[in-house]
N, C-alpha and C positions, 0 to 999 in steps of 0.2 A: 543319345541315351536318355530316356526318361528317368528321373530320380525320384524315388519316394521321399515323401516330406519327412523331415527328421521328427522323431518322437519327442524331441526336446524343444520343438518349435514354439514360438510365441506369436500370437496374432499381431498384425501390424496396428499400431496405436493411432488414434486421432491426434494429428499434430497440429499445433496452432499456426496461423498465419504469421509469417515474418515480414513485416513491412520493408520494402526495398529488395524483395527477392521474388522473381518470376521464373517459374519452371516450365520446361517444355521437353518432349520426347519425340523421337523419329526413329526410323529404321535406316541404318547405313548398310547393313547386309555384309558385315566382315565375316560372318559365319553363316552357314546354311540353316538359318532358323527363321521362322515366320513370326517375328515379334519385334517390338521396339528394342533397339539395343544401343541408343545414343541418348544421353541426358544432358540437357543444357540449362544452366542457371544464369539469368541476366541479373546483375547486381547494381543497386543505386550508385550513383557517383558518390565518391568519398568512402566507399566501403573498405574497411581495414581488413587485412588478411594475415594469417599466421599459418605456418605449415611444419609438419615433420615428414621426412621422407626416408626410405629405405637406405641402409648403409651398405647395401650390396655393391661390390665393385663392378657388377655387370648390369647396372640399372639401365632402364629405358631412357630414350631420349626425352620422353615426357618428364621423368623424374630429374634429368639433368637440367632441363630448362626450368622446372619448378624451383630447384635449388638456387638457380641464378636469379629468378624473378622475385623470390620471397622477400628479399632484403628491401625492396622498395616499399612494400608494406600495403599496397592498394590494389584492388581487384575490381573489375567490371563484369567478368564473365567466367564460368566454368563450363567445360565440355568433357564429357566422359564417354568412352566407348567401351562396349563389352564384345569379346570374340576374338580380339587381337591385341596382344600386349605391346606389340611394336618394339620388343626388347631384343637385343642381340641382332639388330638389323643395320648398324652402321650408319653412314651418311644418308642412305635412303630414308631410314626411319626419321632421322633429324629433319630432313627436307619436307617429309609428310606433315610433321608437327608444325614446322614453321609456316606451311601453307594454311593449315587450320587456324593457327594464331592470326595471321594476316588477314584471312577472310572474315573471321569474327571481329577482329578490331576494326576492319573497314566498315562492316555493317553497323557497329555501334558508335563509330567515331571516337574511339579511345586508343591509347597506347598499347602496342602489342604486349609489353610487359605486364599488362593488367589483365591478360587472358590466359587462364590456367587450363591445362590439358592433362587428362589421365586416361590410360588405356589398360585393359586387363584382358587376358585370354592366352592363347597359344603363343610361345616364345619362338623366335626365329623367323617369323614371317613378315616381311615389310608391310606396313600399312598402305594399302593400294591408294594412290593419290586421287583416282577418278571417284572411288567410292567415298573417299574422305570429303571431297568437294561436294558431291551430290548429298551426302549425309548432312553436312553443315547447312547447305541450302534448304533441306527439308526441315531441319530442326528450327532454323530461324523463322520458317514460315508457318510452323505448327502453332495450334492454339495452346494457350497456357494449360498446364495439368496440375494435378494435386501431388502431394509428397509420395504416395505409394506408387503411382505410375513412374515417377522419377527414380525411385529406389528400386523398383523391379527391373527397370531397363539396364541397370548396370551389373546384374547378376550373371554368374557363370554356372558353376556347379552348385550354387546356393540352392536349397530346397525350400527356403521361405524368405519373404522380404522382411528386412530389418530396419526399425526405426525406434527412436525414443525422443522424449522431451523433458525438459525441467524448466523452472522459472526462478527468478530472484527478485527481491525488493531492494532496489538501490535508492535509499532514502524513501521518498514518496512515489517513486517510479517502478512500476513492474516491468521487467524485462523478460522475454521468452527466449528459450534455446531449443532448437529442433535439429535432429541429425538423422542421417541414414547411412548405411554401411553395407559392404558386401565382403564376403570372405567365407571359405569353407574348408579349403585345403592349401598347402603351402603357407602354412601359418606358423611362424615362430618369431618372438619378439626381438627385432633388431631395429626398432623404433616403433612400428605400428602394425606391420604385416597385414595389409588389407587396403581397400580403398574406403575411406570415410570422409564424410563431409558434414560439417556442423555450421549452422546459421543462427545468428542472434541479431536482435534489434537494438541491442546496447551499443553505447558509444564507448569504445576503448581505443586508446592510442596503440598503433601497430606494434611497437617494441614491447609494451606491457602485455598485449594480447600474445605475442610470441612466448614470453616468459611463462605465462600461465598455462599455455597449451603444452609447452615442453615439460612443465612440471606435472601437469595432469596426465600426460602420455606415460610418463615413468611409472605411475602408480596404477595404470589401467590397461591401455592398449598395448604396452610393452610388458605386460605381466600374463600374457596369454600365449598358449601354443597348442597347436593340434598335432603337427608332425615334425616339428623341429627344422622345417625348411623355410628360409626367408625368401620372400618374393623379390623379383627384380623390379616390381612396379609399385610397391608399398607407398601409400600416400594418405596423409590425414590433412585436411585444410579446414580452417576455421575462419568464417566470414562474419564481420560485425558491421551491420549497415548504419548504426547510429540513429535509426529512425525513432527509437523510444524516447529520445529527448532528455535523457539523463546527462548530468555533468560527466564529461568524458573521464573515464578512469585512466590513470597514468601511473600509479604506484600503489603498493600494498597499504600504504597509510590512508589512501582515499576512501571515504565513506562508501560502503557498498562493495568494495573490492573483495573482502573475504566472502561475502555472500555470493557474488558472482562465480568466484572460483569454486566454491562448494558445489554450485549448480553445475558448473562445467565438469568437475571431477565426477559427479554422480552420473551425468550424461555419458561421459567416456566409459565409466565402468559398465553401464547398461548396455552400450553398444559393443564393448568388448565381449561381454559374456554372451551376447546374442550370437557373435561369431563362433565361439566355442560350442554353443548348443547346436550349431549347424555344421560342427566338424565333420568331414566325410567319413560316413559310416558310423557316427557317434550314436551311442545309446545311453550314455551317462554323462552328465557334467560333473567334474571333480574340482573341488575347491581345496587348495593346499595351503594351509596356515603355518607359517614358520615362525617361531618365537626363540629368544634366548641366544640369537646368533651374535658374532662379533660386532656387527652394525647392520644397518637396513639393507645396503647393497650386497653384503654377503648373504643375508637371508633370502633376498631375491634370487640370487645365483643358485642357492641350494634348492629353493622352491622349484626353479626351472629345471634343474637336474633331475628332480623327482618327476616333474611334469613331462619331461621329454624321454623318460625311460620306458622303452617298449615292454619291458618286464613288468613295470608297475601297471602301465596301461592295460596290458592284456590280463593281468591278475584281477584288475577292477572289472573288466568286461566279463570275466568268468566268475565274478562274485567270491574271489578267493582273498581272504584277509592275510595275505602273505607279507607281514610287516618286515620280513628279512629283506625283501626287494627294496623297501624304502631305506633301510639301513645301507644297502649297497649304493642307492642313488646319493644319499648324504655323503658317503665316503668317497665317491668318485668326483665330487663337485670341485675338489681343489680349494676348499675353504676351511677356515679353522673349525675343528670339531673335536670333541672328546667322546670316545666310545662310552666311556663309564658314566657319562652325564647325559646321554642321549635318551629321549622318550618319545614314543610314537603311539598315536591313537587313531581310531576311526569312529566317525560319528558321535564323538563325545565320550567314547570308551577307551581307556588306556590299555594298550596291549603290553607295552614294555616302559618301565621307568628307570632312569639312572643306569642305563646299559644292561638291564636284566628284564626277562619276561616276568610278569607279575605272577606270583604264586597262585593267586585266586582269579586269574584271568578266565573270564567266561566269553567264549566266542560267539554265543547265541545272539546277543544284541547286535554284534558287529555283522554277523552274517545277515541278520534282518536289515540293517542299514544298507548293506551292499546290494540288497535286492532292488533297492529304489533307484530312482533316476538322478537324484541330487546327492552326490557323495562328498564327504569332507574327511580330509586327512590332516591330523595335527602332528607337528613336529617341534619339539622343544630341545634346543641343544645345550641349555644350561650353562652357557659360557659368557653371556652378555645381554644387551638390552635390545639388539637388533630384531626387527620383525618385518615380515612382508607376506602378502597373500597373492598367490598366482592361480590361474585357472587353466584347466585343460579338459580333455575328454578321453573316453576309453578308446582302445585301438581294437577294431573288429575286422572281420573278412570284408565288410562293406568298403573299407577304405581301399583295399586292393582292387576290388570290382570297379569302383569308380575311376581310379586312376590308371588301370590297364586299358581302359577304353576312352580315355580323356580326349585324344585327338579326333576321334571318329565323330 
């Protein structure tokens, strides 16, 4: 099924070269499409790696192996296929991944634990070993390619290719960060809910790299939702080649650590919002800012309760400023709230304050705001200092059309 490009799409940016990263693509043919569907990244020796993975109890073999591998902290290669998630495939799925890992490790002369594999696509179909082997052979022999080609190859129902970059000064050394991501449906934050890969030339110790990625994830990739469904294959990996030559970062007290984290957080937020912009059937990006909660974690859970509400999402799709639906979503979140302190607004205009609709509430500016593509909902619980921002999209008939035909 040919999908129309999302009206919220952003052009793929010009990403900087990251020393120590070589990209290649090829066609493995896991699905009946005539395009590259396999992305390979060869990484310099000594590259540090950090990762976050889905918490799904039905995770793929790729995720299970990634969880096992990440603790050793080093990576030499990444290989990602689109078209077959290899999830819910039992021992046959595991054997296919092990075959890929051993094949790549043998070609690079590295430890198998340093080869990371991701798959995305239809659930319940074992990854064919013959196609896996020929796909790896093809991608190892392919010519190096650019970021956009690598990012495009991993897409499934994505309607546009997603990438972003940032940079930071670590003392006198400039370091670059570049990343690409795929995701459109089956998006709900239970770590990261997509496949995303970030590369930097900074030198960072693996344990500290993991600490920073986990922290950034909680404030970005785990603050988005399209449909409330957590994928079996969700993975975000961060690779640091160390080629920039900075003094390696090992703790928050190190010079430049705060600057690097700020750049990483910005990059993660940009990638996360690109996924929401490509939400299946999406016509509007919705930012939900929650303040006055008991604590930040409570604010995030309330924000996600609103973001996952079909009633809220369909109201926004229809341009209806139905703030009663937001009240409903706050109330069902299971978090501390006081009806008589709750305030709700749209696009900078408060509709209700302290548990009451405003006497002079004018819906005209709100209606105008809801006609746009970028929507903001403000919620103030008035009981504490907790705050969080989450992102979602509206729910339209397009979501049904895409998912009704997904396996065809």
